[in-house]
N, C-alpha and C positions, 0 to 999 in steps of 0.2 A: 504493499499498500504506500510505502514512502514515495515511491517514484509517481503514482498518482497525485501524492499531496503535493510534490514540488511541482510538477507540470500544472496541475488544473486550480491548487490554491485549498483543496480541501481533503479530506480523507473518509472513507468509508469502513464502518464495520458492519459486512452484510450477513448477518447471525454469526458470527465466528465466536463470539464471546459468549453469547446466549441466544438458543434457538427461539425464532419468532421475534427477536428484537434486531432493529437496525440503527444505525447512528451515523450521522453526517458531521464532521469537525473540521473547523478551520483555526488557524494560529492566530495569537494575539502577540504582537510585537512591542518590545518598548523601544525607546529613542535611538537606542545602538543598532536595532533592527533584529535582538536576539528574540526568539521566542520565548516568551514568559509563562502564557497559558494558552487556552483554548476554549474556544465557543463551539456548543453541539447541541446536537437535538436529536432524540433517540425516543425510539416508541416501537410499536406492535408493527410488523412487516406488511400490514394490510393498509395501514396509514401513511408510513414513510416506504411506500412502495418504490421499486425501481424505476417506474417511468415519473415519477416525480422527483428524482436526483438531482437533476439539473435546478428544477425550480427550489426545491430547499436548500441546495448548495450557496445558490445565489442569495439566499436571505441570511443563511448563517455566514457568508462571506461579508457580505455587506456589515453585519453586525460585528464582526471581529475587525475589519477596518475602522469601524467608527472608534470603537475600543482602544484600537491601536494608536490613532490619531491623537486621541485624549491623554494616551501614555508618551506621546512626543514623537511617534514613528510617522515619518512620512517617505514614501515611496519616491526613488528618483525618476 
């Protein structure tokens, strides 16, 4: 999943940790660009369904980016 995370800006737990539960996460960075936390959403695989991955990932990334900016991170 690390390669997906770097290329897309988000990562997916597709029932690997717990059967029936999916999770989408995005990093929160500090002013140096270091990842210090993550924002994620998780839930039943019928709600966090594969066909909604892109839609949910955009919301999660937007939220992580807002927090990162408040932590002093600004992308080049």
